[in-house]
N, C-alpha and C positions, 0 to 999 in steps of 0.2 A: 852321567855325573849325578851325584846326590842333589837333592833339593836343598840348597843352601839357605840358612836362616841366620840372620845377624842376632847376636846375643842381646843387644840392647832392645830389640823389638819385643822381647817377652815382657819388658817392663810394663807394656800396655795391657797385657793379658788380664791383669786384675781389674782393669777399667777404673782405676782409682785416681783420676786426675781431677784436681779442684780448680774451677775457673773463677777468676775474679775480674770484673769488668774494669777496663782502663778508660772507659768513655765510649760513646756511641760510635766513634770513628776509629777507634784504636783496637788492636788485637788484644785478646785476653792473654796476659802474660803474668805468670807468678815468678817473681824474682827469688833467687835462692836465699834461704835464711839459715840460721843455726850458728853455733859457736864452734870454737876450736880452729886450729890451723887446717887448711886444705880439707874442707868438709867434703863428705861423700856427695856425689851428684844428686841433685834434687829434680823433681818433676815440674815442668812448666807447661802451660796450655797455650796453643796457638789457634786462633779463630777470629776472623774479622778482618778489618782493614788496617793496613800499614800506610799511613799518610806522611810519614817523615822517616828519615834514615834511622835504621835500627840494626844493631849487631847482636846476634845470639851469643850465648855463652856455651862453649864446648863442654863445660863441666856438668851441664844439665842434660836431662832426657826430656825432649819436647813431645807433647801429645797434640796431634792435629785432630781437633774435635769438630771441625766444619771447614768451610772454604776460607783459606787464608789468602787475602788479596793485597798485593803490593800496588799501590795506586800511583798514577803518573807523578813524576817528580821525586819519588821516594826510592831508596835503595835498601834492600835486605841483604845483609852480610852474614854469611854462615861460615864460621871458622872451621879449620881442620878438626876432625874427630867428633863433630856434632851429630847427634842421632835424633831424627824426627820419626815418631811412631804414630801412624794414623789410625784412628778408629775406622771401622768399615762403613761404606755407604757411598751413594752417588754424589753427595755434596762434599765429600772429603777430598780436596785437592789443593795444591798451591798454584796460584796464578799471578804472573808478573804482567801487569797491564801495559799496553802501548804507552811508551814514555816513562816507564819505570825501569829499574835495573835490579838484577840479582848478582851477588858476588859469592860464589861457592869456592872456598879456599882449601879444599881437601888436599892431602898429600898421599903418597903411596903408602906410608905407614899409618896414616890417620885419615882415611877417606871420610867424606860426609855420607851418611846413610839415611835413606828414606824408605820406610816400609810399614808393615803392620805387625800385629802381635804374632800372627801365624804365617804371614806372607803367602797366603793363598791367592792364586790368580783371580783378579777381579775384585779384590778387597777395597781398593780406593782408586782415586783418579790421577795420581802421579803429579808431575810438574808440567805446567802449561805456561808458555811464554808467548806474548803477543808483541809484534814489532811494527815498524813503519816502512818496511821495504815493499817492493812491488809484488803483486800477486795477480793472477788472471781474474780474481774476484773484485779487483779495484780497491779504491781507498775506503777505509772504514767499513770493510766487510764485517758481517756478523757471524761469529763462530757458532758451531752446532751446540756449544755448551755455554751456559752462563751469560749469554748476551755479550760475550767478549768482542770488542771492536779491534780489528787488525787491518794492516795494509795501508800503504801510502806511496810516496815517491822517493823516499830516502833509502837507496840500496846500501848505503854505508851506515845505516842506523845501528846504534849500540845498545843492546839490552843487558849488557853486563858480561860476566865471565863465569864459566863453570870449569872446575878442575877437580878430578878425583871424586866422582859422585857415583854412589850405588843406589839404584832404585829397584825395589822388589814388590811383587804382588799387586801391581797396578792393573788397569784395564776394567774398572767398574763400568756397568751398563748405564749409558745415558738415557737411551730410549730403545724401542724395539729394533732400530736400525743402526745404532751407533754405540761405540764404547770409547772410553778414554784410552790413551796410550801411556807408556811409561814416561816418555818425554815428548811433549807436543809443541811444535814450533810454528806459530802462525806468523808468516811474513817477517821473520826475524832477519835482521840485516847483517852484513859482512863485518861490521864493527864489533859484533859479539864474538866472544872466544869460547869455544867448547872443546875441551880436551879431557881424555881419560874418564869415560862414562861407561858404567856397566848397568845393563837393564836385564833383570832376571825374573822369570816366572810371571810374566804379564799375561792377562787374558786377551789382550789385543796386540797392537804393534809395540815394538820396542821404542822406536822413534818414528814420528811422522812429521814431514815438512809440508806445510801448506804454503806454497810459494816461498818468497824470500831468497836471500843470497848468502845466508850463513853457511859456514863450513864447520866441520867437526873432525877430530882425529882421535885415534886410539879408543876404539869403541868395542865393547864386549856385549854380546847378546846370548842369553841362554834360555831356551824353552819358553819363548814368547809364543802364544798360541795362534796368533795371526801372522803378521809379517814382522821380521826383525827390523827392516828398514823400509819405510813407505814414503813416497813423495807424490805430490800432485800440485796443481795450480801454478805450474811453471817454475818450481824451485830450480836454481842453477848454481848451487854451491858445490863443495867438494867434501867427500868423506874419505878419510885415509886411515889405513892400518885398522882394519875391522876383522874381528873374529866372531863367527856365529856358530853356536853349538845347538843341535837339535837331537834330543833323545826322547821326545814325546811328540805327539801329533801336532802339526802346525799348518800354516798356509804357504808362506814362501819365506825365503831369506831376504829377497828384495821384491817389492811391488812398486811399480811406477805407473802413473796414470796421467792423462791429460796431454797437453802440448809438450813438445820436446824442446826444452830450453838447454839441453845438453849438459846436465850436471856431470861431475867427474867422480869416479870411484877408483881409488888408488890403493892397491894391496888389500884385497878382499879374500879372506879364507873362510869357507863355510864347511861344516862337517855334520853329516846326518847319519844316525844309526837307524832311522825309520823311513828311509827313502824320501819321497815327497818332491816338491818343485823348488828349484833354487831361485832363478830369476824370472820374474813375470813382468811383461810390459804391456800395458793396456793403451788403447787408442793410438795416438801417434808418439807416445813417449819413447824415450831412449836415453843413452848415456855413453860417455867415453870411459872405458874401463881398462886399467892396466894392472897386472899382477893378480890375476884371478885364479883361485884354486878351489875346486869343488870336490868333495868326497862324499859318496854314499847317496846321492840324489837320483831318483828315477827320471826326472826331467831337469835338464840344465837350463834351457832357454825356452820360455813359453811366450810367444807373441799372441796374447789373449784375443785381440781384436784384429789380428792379421796386419798389424802395422808393419812398416818396412824394416827388414833386418838391418838395413844400412844405417838406421838410426841408432843402433847399438854397435859401437865399435869396441872390440876387445883386442887389446895389444895390436892395434892398427889395422885390423881387418873386420869385416862384417861378422856379427854373431852367427854361430853355427849350431843349431839345436842338436845336431848329431855328434857334436864334440863333447866329450865328457869333462873337459877342462880339469884334467887330473894333474896339472902341474904341481910341482913341489909347493908346499905351503909358503906363502909370502909373509904370513903373520903367525907368530907362535903363541900357543895357549899360555906358555910361561910368562909372556909379556903382561898377562893380566892376573898374576899371582896376587897383586894388591887387592883384587876383587874376590877371587876364588878362595884365597887363604885367610882373608880378613873376615872370618865368619865363625860362628859357633852355632851348632844345632841346639835345639831345646828339647826338654823332656819334662814330664810332670811326675813328681814323686807320688808313688802309689799310696792310697789311703791306708792300706794294710800291708806291712812287710812281714811275711811269715817265715821266710828263709833268708839265708845270707845274701846280701846284695852289696855290690861294689859300684859306686857311681863312677862316672867318666868325667875327668876334669875338663875335657874338651866340650862337654855339654853344659848348659845352664839349666838348672832345675827349678820348677815352679811348685810352690806350696799352694794348692787350691782349696784345701780343707785340712782337717786333722790328719797328720801322718803318724801312724802308730806302728812301732817296732815291737813285735810279739816276743814273748819269752822263747829263748832258744835260738833266736835269729841275731845276726850281726850286720850292722850297716857300716860300711867302710867308705869314707869320704876322702879322696886324695887331695893333695896340695893343689891350691888354686881353684878349687871348685866354688862356683857361685850358686847360692840358693836364694831365690827371690819369692817372697810371700805376698799374697794378696792381703787385703784388709778385712779384719773380722775376728770375732771372738773364737771361732772354730779353727783359726789358722795357727797351728803350732805343730812342732815335732815332739813326740813323746817316745822315750825309750822305756818300755815297760819293765817291771821287775822280772829279772831273769834274762833280759836281752842285753846286748852290748852295742856300743857305738865306738867307732875308731876313726877319729878325725886326725888326718895326717898332714896338717898344714906345715909350712916352713916359714922362716922369717921373711923370705922374699916372695913366697906364694901362700899366704894364709888362706884358709877356708873362710868364706864370707857368707853370712846369713843376714838378710835384711828384707825390709818391706819394699814393695814396689814404689810407693810414694815417698818413703823416707821420713815419715812423720812419727813422733813418739806416740805409742799406743796403737800402732797399725796392726800389730800381730802379736802372737803369744810366745815367741822365742822357742828355746829348747828346754824340754822338761825331761828329767831322768829320775826314775824310781828304782830304789835298791832294796836290799834285804838286811840292811844293818839295823841297829837298835834305834828306837825313838821313844819318847815318853808317851806317844800315842799307841804303842804296842804293835802287835803283828797284824798285817793286812789292814792297816789304817786306810781310810778312804780320803783321797786328796780333795781339795776344794774345787777342783776342775776335772771334768771328764770321768769321774768315778775311778780314777787311777788308784790301784792298790799299792801300798808301800809299807816297808818295815818288817823286821823279823829278828833273828838272833845271830846273824852272821856278820860281825863287824868287819871282817876282811873281805866281804863281798866285792866282786869285780864287775862293774857296769861298763868297762871298756877304757878308752883313752881319748883325751882331748889335747891337741897341741896346735897352737897358732890358729885360733878361731876369733873372728870378729862378728859381733852381733849388733845390729842397729835397728832402732825404731820399734822395739818390743814394748810390752806393757799394756796390751789390750785389756779392756774392761771385761771381767768375768761376770760380775753381778754388782749390785749397788755397793757392796762392801769390799770386793776383792778385785785385784788385777793380776795379770801374769807378770813375771819378771823377765829379764833377758835370759838368764840361766837359772833354772829352778832344780834343786837337788833334794829329792825326797828320800831320806834314809839311805843315802849312797854310801857304800863301804870303802874302807881304806885301800882295797885292791884296785880301785879306780884311780887313774892318773889324770890330773887336770893341770895343765900348764900353758902359759902364754895365751891368755884369754883377754880380749878387749870388748867391753860392753858400753855402747855409746847411745845417747839420746833416747833412753827408754822412759816410758811414762810411769814406771814403778821402780822396783829395786833392780840394781844391776844383777846381783846374785843373791839368792836366798837359800839357806840350808835349813831343811826341816829334819832335825835330828841327823843321825848318821855319823860316820867317822872319816869321811873323805877329806883329804887335804888338797890344797891348790897353791901354785906358785906362779909368779910373774903375771900379775893381774892389773889391768888398766880400766879405769872407770871414768867416763866423762859425761857430765850433765844428765845423769839419770834423775828423774824428778822426785823420787821418794828417797830410798836409802841406797847408797852404793853397795853396801854389804849388809845383809840381814841374816840373823840366825835365831832359831827357836827349837823347841822340843829336844833340848839337850845335846845339840851338836858339839862334838869335842875333837875336831880335827885341827889342822894348822894351815894358816895362810901366810905365804912368804913373798916378800918383794911386791908390795902393793902401791900403786900410784893412783890417787883420786884427784880429779880436777872439777871444780865448780866455777863456771863463768856465767851461769844463768840463774837468776833469782828464783826462789820458791821451792827449793829442794827440801827434803826432810833432814837427813843426816848422812855422814860418810859411813858410819857403822851404827846399826840398831841391833841390840841383843835383847832377847826376851825369854822368859821361862826360868827353869832351874839353871844352875851354873854347872855346865859340863866342863868348864875351864878350858875352852879352846885356846890355841896359841896364835899370836900374831907376831911375825918377825919381819922387821924392816917395812914400816908403814909410813908413807908420805901422803898428806892431803893438802891441797891448795885451794883457797877460795878467794875470788875477787868480789864476792857478794855477801860476805858475812855468813851467818847461819850457824848451825850446831854441828860439831864434829862427831863426838862419841856419845851415844845414848844407851844406857843400860836400864832395862825394865825388870820389875819383880826382883828375883835374886840373882839375875845373870851377872856374869863377870868374864874376865879373860886374863891371860898372862901375855904381856906385850913387851917386846924388846925392840929398841931403836925406832922411836916414833917422832915424826916431825909434822907439826900442824901449823899452817900459815893462813892467816886472814879470817879465821872463824870468830864469831862473837862469843860462842860458848864452846869450850874445849871438851868438857865432861859434864854430862847431865845424868844423874841417877833418878830417872823419871818417877819411880815409885819408892824412893828413899831406901832402896836396897843398900847393903853395906858397901862403902867405897873400897873396903879392903878386899873385896872380891876382884877388884881390878888391880893387877900387879904390873907395874911398869919398871923395866930395867932392874928387876929383882926386889922392888920395894912396894909393899901394898900402899895404895893411895890413901892418904890420911883424910882428905876432904875434897869436895869438888873444886873449891877455891885454889887448892894446891896444884891443880892440873894445869900446867903451863905448856909443856911439850914443844918448846921451840928450839931445842938444842940437839935434835937427832941428825943423822946423816941422811941426805935426800936419796931417794930411790930413783934410778935412771933405767928405764926400760927400752930406750931407743925409740924409733919411730915406725916400726913395722906395721903398727895398727892404723897408720894413715894411708895404707895401700887401698 
């Protein structure tokens, strides 16, 4: 099987999580902010102590930056679909202390996922739960990690509930002799419910029981490097419906150690393509097993310390090391499609794209620096593709003069480009350079990256954009300049731009530097400078535009500068709940506008440099004066809600 990586894990690759302290005894948690309905998931930080009940928000991506401890008396609730991405390190794990509870509420269609950015074995410490049930170590035993106390006399102890949980890349090294597991259960009691858990690519055990009485069902283990299931200290619960897959070197499918408290194993299927040992029992340990199916193992039963085979009962008889236990599988891999299918691999966009490249919508792509598409190459981005950028001035995608981009989003599966942290100004967005005319001439040099743009071909074709969402752009270039969400340098009319949404940028939504390109069906929300900006004689058309301002401090909905190339605006609606300026024309700039509706702005028209108002033509009539610009009687533009995806 391939090495599965959850999409959401890549959010942490950029390492861009901002911590804010909630007090000495509270975890660092950043609550989501931002305007607009159904905002895009934001990033929050988990680190520290939880001393009272808290419920996470499934719309967020959580970053584990240290040890997260649920203290006695508190409950941590994790709703379906929540993703927790851990930084790497020995101190990165989640621990539920004795007397605390965890409630993981995943579903088959929306499991809870815990992992790291790369999900490499040993990246982090996984989930640790301590309970008050019995263990051969006695009451208040001290765990090998973190000074955690566990064990008592209450075999019915309840540490909460786990349902549909995926853990990847755990097994960090504690010391020279010990490692974490994916799921570690210290004296956890039978009142605890554990169902539907997948533990993948761990550097140590999948799950280890240190005493206790807890049971677990519907468990999937893939390529954990030590044991898939390990128990010691007299655990005597039941595991039922277990599937183990080994396609890389490992220790065992089951390792049992210590006294024999006769735990039960019901319906256990394990498959190996690399031989190895299936079941290993140390000292006097044993189990009662029914429904065992082993495929591909060199050793089926290993009594490591020559303990009695009678302690291991398999389908009512003593274990037999000569038996291959090749019975038909009692558990199907398809039962765990919720874990194996609910994943997306990741890839990094190359810094230089010199030949045609088509992305894969089943992958999620990282922008780790400037991604430059060279002349003669085409970048094709299928519907549904997600592109996630780190934070920084050098993080942007540029389509150089002579190259093409083909964004093939659909209404139900737009292409999404956004920053990891989701904050305005995190990254530089999408930049396209073309060969059309601009007042700057041929081979002008852009204010960023030494990009060349401009020529004499007004019908130049830089490709096609359809159903694209851009979030969190507008990174600072220098003291005077910022990127936009979409920057169009001398892009020609042969280029198609339709159905584009640009949200929460720190500068303009779209800026045209000359060129002749047109665009239709455009949505802008809370971009901090101008929603639409043009200069250098742009003279294309924008059609069906909706602008929303719900956050104070923006500049304009439209800012035009330079000579008047007389671009055209057809069907333009802008709404503000915070006042501000709608249309601003600088120098001699102007436009021909048909069907405009402005709502809630303090200033509808501002001729910044006292240029002639007659350069602005609205519904066929040159504007007589700034004071005459009311624009409250147009027909509103409706673009649907596809951009909320």
